[in-house]
ROVO-605155 format. One line per 3 residues: for each residue x, z, y of N, C-alpha, C. Coordinates in steps of 0.02 Angstrom, whole numbers, plus 50000, padded with zeros to 5 digits. Each point is the difference from the previous one (the first is absolute). Layout:
% residues N
X:Z:Y:X:Z:Y:X:Z:Y  ...
//
This chain:
% residues 376
50042:50000:49940:49958:50000:50060:50044:50000:50063  49976:49966:50052:50036:49998:50063:49999:50068:50034  50053:50014:50037:50005:50062:50038:49965:49988:50067
49955:50046:50018:49963:49994:50063:50028:50052:50049  50020:49977:50059:50025:50045:50052:49945:50011:50051  49985:50063:50013:49946:50019:50045:50029:50042:50057
49984:49981:50062:50021:50040:50058:49954:50060:50006  50029:50058:50012:49962:50062:50007:49971:50003:50070  49933:50004:50004:49966:49999:50065:49951:50058:50010
49983:50035:49947:49949:50053:50006:50029:50067:49979  49966:50054:50017:50021:50067:49981:49999:50008:49924  49951:49969:49969:49996:50004:49927:50059:49965:49967
50018:49941:50027:50057:49964:49974:50065:50038:50012  50005:50033:50058:50061:50037:50016:50008:50059:49952  49946:50032:49983:50003:50056:49953:50022:49975:49931
49975:49941:49980:50021:49971:49936:50074:49983:50002  50023:49976:50058:50071:49984:50010:50043:50062:49988  49980:50056:50030:50038:50063:49993:49998:50026:49929
49942:49998:49968:49992:50029:49934:50034:49959:49945  50015:49936:50015:50032:49959:49948:50065:50030:49976  50039:50027:50046:50064:50031:49982:49990:50057:49951
49949:50041:50011:49987:50058:49957:49979:49976:49930  49959:49949:49998:49978:49973:49936:50057:49968:49961  50044:49963:50034:50054:49965:49967:50049:50048:49966
50010:50058:50031:50049:50048:49974:49969:50059:49964  49937:49995:49984:49966:50055:49966:50038:50019:49936  50017:50065:49995:50035:50024:49941:50076:49995:50005
50026:49967:50052:50073:49995:50007:50027:50068:50023  50049:50029:49965:50023:50067:50017:50045:50005:50062  50020:49943:50027:50047:50000:50056:49969:49978:50066
49943:49968:49996:49965:49976:50060:49965:50059:50035  50007:50001:50067:49967:50052:50040:49950:49965:50046  49935:50006:49986:49950:49967:50042:49993:50033:50068
49989:49960:50051:49984:50029:50065:49928:50022:50003  49981:50033:50053:49930:50019:50009:49963:49939:50028  49944:49984:49970:49962:49941:50021:49982:50005:50073
49980:50058:50023:49980:50008:50070:50058:49986:50048  50060:50022:49982:50059:49988:50042:50017:49926:50003  49997:49966:49944:50018:49929:49999:49949:49958:50036
49936:50019:49995:49949:49964:50038:50012:50008:50075  50022:50059:50021:50015:50013:50070:50058:49956:50023  50053:49997:49958:50058:49959:50017:49983:49927:50009
49955:49975:49958:49983:49929:50001:49944:49982:50049  49971:50051:50032:49943:49989:50044:50023:49981:50070  49976:49944:50025:50015:49978:50068:49971:50048:50052
49947:50034:49982:49968:50047:50046:50035:50067:50003  50037:50018:49949:50029:50067:49997:50076:50003:50008  50035:49948:49979:50073:50001:50002:50025:49970:50066
50032:50041:50044:50022:49975:50065:50056:49948:49995  50029:49989:49941:50050:49948:49992:49971:49931:50016  49934:49994:49996:49968:49936:50015:50002:49982:50074
50027:50045:50041:50014:49983:50070:50051:49943:50004  50047:49999:49951:50052:49949:50001:50009:49966:49932  49956:50014:49953:50002:49969:49934:49935:49962:49988
50004:49950:49956:49940:49970:49972:50010:49994:49925  49946:49997:49963:50006:50001:49927:49944:49963:49966  50014:49976:49940:49951:49970:49956:50009:50029:49931
49945:50012:49965:50003:50027:49932:49967:49951:49952  50033:49991:49943:49975:49952:49951:49997:50033:49931  49949:49980:49960:49996:50021:49930:49995:49939:49956
50028:50006:49940:49997:49947:49950:49951:50020:49946  49959:49952:49979:49950:50011:49948:50007:49947:49946  49988:50021:49938:49995:49955:49943:49937:50019:49961
49954:49953:49994:49935:50014:49968:49966:50059:50035  50005:50002:50066:49970:50053:50042:50030:50069:49989  50056:50003:49965:50035:50063:49989:50060:50003:50046
50009:50054:50039:50059:50004:50044:50065:50003:49960  50048:49958:50020:50064:49997:49964:50060:50007:50047  49988:50007:50065:50056:50008:50046:49977:50011:50071
50046:50024:50041:49985:50010:50071:50065:49992:50041  49993:49985:50064:50058:49997:50044:49975:50004:50072  50041:50030:50043:49987:50003:50072:50053:49959:50036
49980:49962:50049:50046:49967:50045:49997:50035:50068  50057:50017:50028:50003:50036:50063:50049:49965:50047  49980:49990:50062:50045:49976:50052:50008:50056:50051
50060:50029:50002:50016:50053:50048:50035:49966:50059  49962:49986:50052:50027:49963:50057:50054:50039:50036  49994:50067:50002:50051:50041:50032:50066:49994:49962
49997:50008:49933:50061:49994:49960:50031:49931:50006  49958:49948:50000:50026:49932:50007:50037:49991:50066  49975:50030:50052:50034:49995:50065:50065:50039:50000
49999:50061:49972:50060:50042:49998:50055:49967:49959  49982:49973:49942:50050:49972:49954:50009:49925:50007  49966:49971:50049:50009:49930:50019:49989:49952:49941
49943:50006:49968:49981:49952:49949:49925:49991:49999  49977:49953:49959:49929:49987:49993:49981:50011:49927  49985:50062:49985:49990:50021:49931:49929:50022:49985
49975:49979:49943:49939:50029:49973:50021:50045:49942  49974:50061:50000:50016:50048:49948:49949:49997:49943  50023:50012:49939:49952:50012:49946:50002:50074:49981
49943:50027:49982:49993:50071:49986:49941:50011:49954  49992:50062:49976:49943:50017:49956:49993:49947:49945  50056:49983:49967:49999:49946:49952:49999:50028:49929
49952:49977:49961:49993:50018:49929:49969:49942:49963  50020:49989:49938:49972:49945:49962:50014:50009:49925  49959:49970:49959:50013:50000:49928:50059:49955:49985
50025:50002:49939:50059:49961:49982:49980:49928:49985  49983:49964:50053:49980:49930:49994:50027:49964:50062  50046:49954:49990:50032:49965:50056:49951:49959:50041
49946:49978:49970:49949:49965:50039:49968:50045:50052  49991:50063:49980:49969:50049:50046:50048:50016:50058  50062:50019:49984:50047:50017:50053:50013:49942:50046
50006:49940:49972:50013:49940:50041:49943:49988:50049  49938:50006:49976:49942:49988:50043:49995:50052:50056  50015:50063:49984:49997:50053:50050:50052:49989:50055
50062:49987:49981:50052:49990:50050:49989:49937:50040  49971:49949:49968:49986:49938:50036:49948:50012:50054  49952:50044:49987:49949:50015:50050:50031:50031:50062
50046:50048:49991:50033:50032:50057:50047:49950:50035  50035:49960:49960:50045:49950:50029:49963:49951:50044  49943:49975:49976:49961:49952:50039:49973:50032:50064
49977:50062:49995:49975:50034:50059:50057:50011:50051  50058:50022:49975:50057:50011:50044:50023:49936:50034  50005:49947:49963:50021:49936:50029:49950:49976:50053
49936:50012:49986:49948:49982:50048:50005:50039:50065  50034:50059:49996:50010:50041:50060:50069:49987:50032  50034:49950:49975:50065:49982:50029:50059:50038:49971
49991:50035:49944:50055:50037:49970:50043:49953:49957  50065:50014:49997:50044:49957:49961:50040:50038:49946  49982:50063:49990:50031:50039:49946:49951:50053:49975
50012:50023:49939:49956:50049:49968:50043:50056:49972  49981:50063:50015:50039:50058:49979:49954:50051:49966  50031:50041:49959:49961:50055:49972:50026:50025:49933
49966:50049:49974:49942:50034:50028:50018:50044:50060  49964:49989:50054:50006:50039:50061:49930:50012:50028  49988:50059:50028:49934:50015:50026:49995:49988:50075
49951:50032:50030:49991:49995:50073:50057:50036:50036  50020:50058:49972:50054:50041:50030:50044:50027:49944  50053:50035:50019:50044:50032:49951:49967:50058:49964
49943:50023:50025:49964:50053:49966:49955:49974:49944  49997:49934:49993:49965:49970:49943:50051:49988:49944  49975:49985:49941:50044:49987:49943:50044:49939:50014
50064:50006:49981:50048:49945:50010:50038:49989:49935  50014:49937:49985:50043:49983:49944:49965:49997:49933  50024:49955:49957:49975:49992:49933:50045:50037:49951
49972:50039:49957:50039:50036:49950:50035:49950:49954  50067:50003:49996:50037:49955:49957:50044:50037:49950  50004:50066:50008:50038:50042:49954:49969:50070:50001
49993:50029:49940:49971:50067:49995:49927:49999:49981  49982:49954:49955:49930:49993:49981:49976:50058:49956  50047:50040:49975:49983:50058:49959:50005:50065:50039
49996:49995:50067:50005:50059:50043:49934:50009:50038  49980:50062:50007:49939:50015:50037:50008:49980:50073  49950:49965:50028:50002:49980:50069:49984:50058:50046
50000:49986:50065:49984:50051:50050:49941:49976:50042  49973:50045:50040:49944:49983:50044:50020:49947:50051  50064:49997:50017:50024:49954:50052:50019:49932:49973
49993:49988:49935:50023:49938:49971:49946:49969:49955  50010:49937:49983:49953:49964:49957:50035:49981:49935  49966:50009:49944:50027:49980:49935:49985:49925:49990
50041:49969:49958:49985:49930:49980:50027:49988:49930  49965:49958:49963:50023:49984:49932:50064:49958:50004  50042:50003:49947:50063:49961:50000:49991:49926:50011
49942:49972:49979:49993:49927:50006:49989:49976:50071  49983:50045:50046:49989:49979:50069:50060:49963:50029  50060:50029:49991:50061:49970:50029:50011:49930:49973
49990:49991:49935:50009:49934:49970:49952:49949:50031  49938:50019:50010:49951:49955:50031:50022:49982:50071  50018:50050:50038:50017:49989:50071:50063:49957:50007
50050:50013:49958:50062:49960:50004:49989:49929:49978  49955:49989:49952:49986:49931:49979:49962:49961:50054  49970:50036:50047:49967:49968:50057:50048:49983:50056
50065:50014:49989:50051:49980:50049:50022:50055:50047  49978:50061:49988:50021:50056:50044:50069:50026:49979  50038:50021:50050:50067:50027:49989:50004:50071:50027
50046:50038:49973:50011:50068:50025:50021:49999:50073  49967:50042:50041:50021:50008:50069:50029:50070:50013  49968:50050:49969:50022:50069:50011:49978:50043:49941
50041:50049:49982:49982:50049:49948:49998:50070:50029  49957:50041:49970:49999:50071:50013:50017:50037:49935  50040:50051:50005:50016:50042:49942:49963:50066:50005
49982:50027:49943:49969:50066:49997:50041:50045:49954  50005:50064:50018:50043:50046:49963:49960:50061:49978  50018:50024:49941:49976:50065:49976:50055:50050:50016
49983:50051:50039:50051:50045:50027:49988:50071:49976  50050:50029:49970:49994:50068:49975:49996:50049:50058  49952:50045:49997:49994:50052:50052:50051:50055:49985
50046:50013:50045:50052:50051:49986:49971:50071:50002  50033:50043:49963:49977:50070:49997:50021:50038:50063  50050:49973:50036:50021:50030:50063:50025:49946:50046
50004:50016:50064:50023:49951:50050:50074:49986:49989  50019:49936:49993:50072:49985:49995:50038:50026:50061  50057:50030:49988:50039:50032:50053:50017:49949:50055
50014:49938:49981:50017:49948:50048:49944:49990:50050  49938:49996:49976:49943:49989:50044:49990:50058:50047  50006:50061:49973:49990:50059:50042:50052:50003:50056
50063:49985:49982:50053:50001:50049:49989:49949:50056  49983:49938:49980:49988:49947:50049:49939:50018:50043  49947:50025:49969:49939:50018:50037:50016:50053:50054
50039:50049:49983:50017:50053:50049:50040:49971:50058  50048:49956:49985:50041:49970:50052:49959:49956:50046  49958:49957:49971:49959:49954:50039:49951:50038:50044
49971:50052:49974:49952:50040:50038:50032:50029:50062  50060:50029:49992:50034:50030:50058:50025:49948:50049  50029:49946:49973:50032:49949:50043:49950:49964:50043
49941:49984:49973:49952:49958:50035:49938:50039:50025  50000:50066:49991:49943:50039:50023:49935:49982:49965  50003:49997:49934:49942:49980:49961:49974:50058:49958
49937:49998:49983:49970:50049:49955:49946:49967:49958  49984:50032:49944:49946:49976:49957:49935:50033:50022  49949:49958:50010:49934:50024:50021:49954:50001:49939
49967:50057:49987:49953:50006:49945:49931:50019:50026  49950:49989:49957:49931:50011:50020:49964:50040:49946  49954:50043:50022:49959:50039:49954:49927:49977:50000
49978:49971:50056:49931:49977:50006:50000:49927:50024  49950:49962:49976:49997:49929:50017:49995:49990:50075  49965:50044:50036:49992:49992:50072:50067:50003:50036
50050:50032:49969:50065:50006:50032:50039:49934:49999  49984:49956:49951:50038:49938:49993:49971:49943:50043  49936:50006:50020:49967:49946:50036:50038:49980:50064
50027:50047:50040:50036:49979:50061:50063:49958:49985  50024:50003:49938:50060:49963:49982:49984:49935:49963  49937:49989:49983:49981:49945:49956:50020:49931:50028
49983:49987:50062:50017:49936:50030:50075:49991:50004  50036:50052:50017:50073:49997:50004:50031:49984:49932  49969:50025:49946:50025:49986:49933:49997:49925:49985
49945:49968:50017:49994:49928:49986:50043:49959:50049  50010:50025:50060:50045:49966:50047:50071:50002:49974  50020:50056:49970:50066:50004:49969:50005:49951:49942
49946:49997:49960:49998:49952:49944:50013:49929:50027  49967:49981:50054:50011:49934:50030:50073:49988:50018  50031:50049:50031:50069:49993:50022:50049:49997:49941
49989:50044:49951:50046:50005:49944:49997:49939:49954  49939:49972:49992:49991:49946:49952:49999:49930:50031  50006:49998:50066:49996:49937:50036:50047:49946:49974
50063:50016:49981:50046:49947:49978:49988:49976:49928  49957:50033:49962:49994:49986:49929:49958:49938:49986  50009:49973:49942:49971:49937:49978:49925:49994:50017
49984:49950:50041:49932:49979:50016:49958:50055:50033  50032:50050:50028:49963:50054:50032:49968:49977:50065  49939:50020:50012:49968:49988:50065:49974:50068:50025
50016:50016:50061:49985:50066:50027:49925:50015:49999  49984:50062:49984:49930:50021:50001:49976:50003:50072  49940:49974:50012:49971:50002:50067:49969:50069:50013
49984:50016:50062:49967:50064:50014:49936:50010:49959  49960:49947:49992:49939:50006:49960:50016:50012:49926  50052:49968:49975:50020:50012:49931:50025:50072:49991
50038:50024:50047:50025:50069:49996:49941:50048:49998  49951:49989:50042:49940:50043:50000:49964:49996:49933  49995:49941:49973:49968:49987:49935:50036:50039:49944
50067:49995:49998:50037:50033:49947:50004:50076:50010  49998:50023:50062:49997:50072:50012:49937:50029:49967  49944:49968:50012:49937:50025:49972:50000:49995:49924
50034:49950:49973:50001:49990:49928:50048:50048:49964  50059:50010:50028:50053:50034:49963:50013:50073:50020  49993:50017:50063:50018:50068:50021:49959:50053:49962
49934:49991:49991:49962:50052:49964:50021:50010:49928  50032:49949:49969:50017:50006:49929:50071:50027:49989  50037:50014:50055:50068:50025:49992:50000:50072:49974
50049:50015:49959:50012:50069:49978:50053:50026:50048  49980:50045:50045:50039:50015:50059:50070:50027:49986  50007:50040:49947:50067:50026:49987:50047:49947:49972
49973:49940:49985:50041:49944:49977:50010:49948:50055  49984:50019:50061:50013:49958:50059:50060:50030:50037  50050:49959:50013:50060:50022:50035:50008:49960:50064
49999:50033:50057:50017:49967:50063:50064:50031:50027  50046:49957:50022:50060:50024:50034:49990:49989:50074  50002:50054:50038:49983:50000:50071:50062:50013:50043
50005:49964:50056:50051:50016:50049:49975:50058:50043  50036:50054:50000:49975:50062:50030:49988:49994:50076  50040:49960:50034:49995:49998:50073:49934:49969:50024
49971:49953:49961:49939:49967:50024:49947:49991:49947  50010:50029:49940:49951:49998:49946:49990:49929:49973  50047:49954:50012:49994:49932:49974:50016:49998:49926
49963:49958:49962:50013:49993:49929:50058:49951:49990  50052:50021:49964:50056:49955:49986:50007:49987:49925  49963:50037:49958:50003:49989:49928:49934:50020:49968
49985:49966:49945:49935:50009:49967:50007:49992:49925  49972:50047:49963:49997:49994:49928:49932:50022:49975  49967:49956:49961:49934:50016:49973:50001:49990:49925
49982:50052:49964:49994:49997:49927:49932:50028:49980  49979:49981:49940:49936:50023:49973:50006:50008:49925  49963:50046:49970:49996:50000:49927:49973:49932:49977
50024:49977:49944:49978:49935:49974:49924:49999:49988  49968:49947:50025:49929:49991:49989:49986:49950:49943  50053:49976:49967:49993:49945:49952:49952:50015:49943
50011:50055:49965:49957:50015:49942:49929:50017:50022  49994:50031:50058:49933:50016:50026:49962:49936:50017  50033:49952:50029:49968:49936:50017:49981:49962:49936
50041:50006:49948:49982:49968:49937:49935:50030:49973  49993:50065:50005:49939:50033:49976:49940:49983:50044  50012:49992:50065:49945:49986:50047:49973:49929:49991
50042:49954:49975:49980:49930:49987:49971:49967:50062  50030:50014:50058:49980:49967:50061:49944:50034:50039  49973:50054:49974:49941:50031:50032:50013:50073:50018
49982:50018:50061:50004:50070:50020:49945:50042:49969  49941:49970:49991:49942:50036:49975:49975:49970:49935  49972:50041:49956:49985:50072:50010:50058:50047:49987
50052:49979:49961:50051:50047:49980:50071:49983:50023  50008:49940:50029:50067:49978:50018:50036:50048:50047  49963:50028:50047:50030:50045:50050:50028:50063:49967
49970:50022:49945:50025:50060:49967:50068:49988:49969  50011:49940:49972:50066:49984:49972:50053:49999:50054  49982:49971:50058:50048:49995:50055:50018:50069:50028
49949:50043:50007:50013:50068:50025:50045:50039:49951  49987:49992:49936:50041:50035:49950:50072:49975:50003  50009:49934:50008:50067:49972:50005:50037:50026:50061
49963:50008:50055:50030:50022:50063:50017:50074:50000  49955:50042:49973:50008:50072:50007:50010:50037:49934  49994:49965:49943:50010:50033:49936:50073:50013:49986
50014:50035:49946:50068:50020:49983:50031:49959:49943  49961:49954:49971:50026:49962:49943:50033:49934:50019  49994:49980:50063:50029:49937:50022:50075:50008:50009
50039:49961:49963:50073:50007:50001:50034:49942:50036  49961:49955:50030:50029:49941:50032:49986:50002:50075  50052:49989:50039:49996:49998:50072:50009:49928:50023
49960:49977:50048:50008:49933:50029:50031:50006:50069  50055:49965:50011:50031:49996:50066:49970:49940:50036  49961:50012:50052:49964:49945:50033:50039:49970:50058
50031:50041:50039:50039:49971:50055:50053:50049:50024  50058:49973:50014:50052:50036:50035:50024:49954:50055  49995:50023:50062:50019:49958:50057:50038:50040:50052
50048:49967:50031:50041:50032:50053:50002:49954:50060  49992:50028:50059:50003:49960:50062:50066:49962:50003  49999:49938:50023:50061:49959:49999:50061:50034:50031
49991:50036:50056:50058:50031:50033:50028:50059:49962  49964:50023:49947:50024:50057:49960:50019:49979:49929  49995:49936:49985:50019:49977:49933:50075:50006:49991
50020:50013:49938:50071:50009:49981:50032:50061:50033  49959:50049:50019:50025:50061:50030:49984:50062:49959  49974:49989:49938:49988:50056:49956:49931:50031:50005
49954:49968:50037:49932:50028:50006:49965:50001:49933  50016:49952:49957:49970:49999:49933:50013:50065:49962  50059:50031:50012:50015:50063:49966:49951:50055:50019
49981:50002:50064:49949:50049:50021:49934:49989:49963  49981:49936:49994:49937:49983:49966:50003:50020:49927  50055:49983:49966:50006:50014:49928:50002:50075:49986
50036:50037:50040:50004:50073:49990:49930:50030:50003  49961:49979:50049:49932:50027:50007:49956:49979:49942  50004:49936:49980:49959:49975:49944:50017:50039:49937
50063:50009:49986:50020:50036:49939:49973:50071:50000  50007:50035:50056:49973:50068:50004:49924:50000:49988  49966:49950:50029:49927:49998:49995:49975:49985:49930
50035:49955:49964:49975:49979:49935:50020:50046:49943  50053:50038:50010:50023:50043:49945:49947:50048:49976  49960:50026:50046:49950:50050:49980:49943:49970:49958
49993:49934:50001:49946:49968:49961:50022:49980:49930  50063:50002:49986:50023:49984:49933:50003:49925:49985  50006:49958:50052:50007:49929:49987:50065:49987:49963
49997:49954:49951:50059:49985:49959:50037:49938:50025  49962:49950:50024:50033:49942:50029:49957:49969:50054  50032:49957:50040:49966:49967:50055:50004:49925:49992
49949:49966:50024:49999:49927:50003:50020:49980:50071  50051:49958:50005:50023:49980:50066:49951:49953:50035  49959:49963:49960:49961:49943:50024:50047:49946:50024
49975:49940:50017:50044:49943:50011:50049:50008:50058  50063:49980:49987:50052:49998:50051:50034:49932:49995  50011:49969:50056:50030:49933:50000:50067:50000:49963
50009:49950:49958:50061:49993:49961:50062:50000:50045  49995:49970:50059:50058:49994:50045:50011:50064:50041  49954:50047:49996:50005:50061:50039:50042:50052:49962
50064:49986:49993:50044:50042:49959:50009:50070:50030  49993:50006:50066:50007:50066:50031:49946:50047:49976  49938:49974:49993:49945:50042:49976:50012:50018:49926
50020:49951:49960:50009:50012:49929:50057:50048:49986  50053:49999:50041:50057:50043:49989:49984:50074:50010  49945:50014:50036:49983:50070:50013:49975:50036:49938
49984:49963:49947:49975:50031:49939:50056:50017:49951  50062:49982:50016:50054:50005:49951:50010:50070:49972  49987:50051:50040:50009:50069:49977:49944:50023:49954
49947:49959:49992:49941:50022:49962:49992:49964:49934  50051:49966:49976:49995:49965:49936:49944:49948:49999  49999:49952:50046:49945:49952:50003:50001:49950:49942
49940:49981:49979:49992:49948:49949:49960:49942:50030  50032:49942:50005:49965:49940:50024:49953:49977:49944  49935:50011:50010:49953:49987:49944:49946:49949:50016
49997:49975:50062:49952:49947:50017:50029:49955:50054  49981:49937:49998:50019:49952:50052:49939:49958:50018  49992:49988:50065:49946:49957:50025:50030:49944:50041
49966:49943:49999:50029:49940:50031:49950:49966:50046  50026:49978:50057:49963:49955:50045:50026:49930:49989  49954:49953:49993:50016:49930:49989:49986:49958:50062
50031:49942:50003:49988:49954:50056:50000:49928:49973  49962:49958:50033:49995:49929:49982:49985:49960:50063  50035:49945:50009:49984:49955:50055:49940:49958:49982
49956:49990:50048:49939:49961:49987:50008:49928:50025
//
């Protein structure tokens, strides 16, 4: 039977688009499904402020009226201007092991992109760096994280046969949580604190962190600005992510490094107990019971995995040892919970400075993700 490609135009179709991923990986022990409500929000032109400078099309593939694949095409006009190219991104891509299906899906995005004047195709990349990035190409027997997307091994073969080439890789590490702070880190942290007039800022109540929330995302913009395909978050996006993420933070696992003279944020570290197994149990739904799994993962005592979500340092303080202040605080904070190891989440392959910071913790490179590119 011929493969039928359908453009997603209704709320019902969009929900089917989101749920396809959950159905395709049903029973897979390594796949971590996102929450349906969150993904619908990300893909909604009415709710996601990225549509101020992005446009997107979503397509599904059907065979005998049965869904067999999905793909999103995204044009981030801000990123294209910053990086001086005309690129259409592919994202939210999933398909059965049938080259006819994958070819038809990518062709749909390619044709749309070319019709918009684009001359290259990249991905998987989302609207922003806070969306899933990269295709899993190594570590298929490893549990995913909330910040990443799983993919079957055959995906890479399909994509490469369509003419895509490697553009960038991200590495992920499993990091042993030390039983005590390494002496080197403590020594550097003490020196940096005195030399630059810095201190670690902690919070006990959510209302205490709100005055710093915008500054946290502004630091994110500055620290990550030079990295692959990054486009700065707009004020509306910052407001959007503040409302989404600040309430879910576990405050004693938030580390801010503050300049004492003016209370400016110069360093940021955010970690969370792993939500992976809880999200697997929730199966994409908060209700009726999904929220209980997430709460148990966040506040229970049996969770032994820590997720490192972001570590950022203001450009003028990079390479000055501020990371040591962040790590010392994180180690002190996590020791009381009994975490056994941490997931680094994706780090650019070329970012050797970031990767070298794990050397004292016995890191294991256990996953790799890849961004592909193709000229149209």
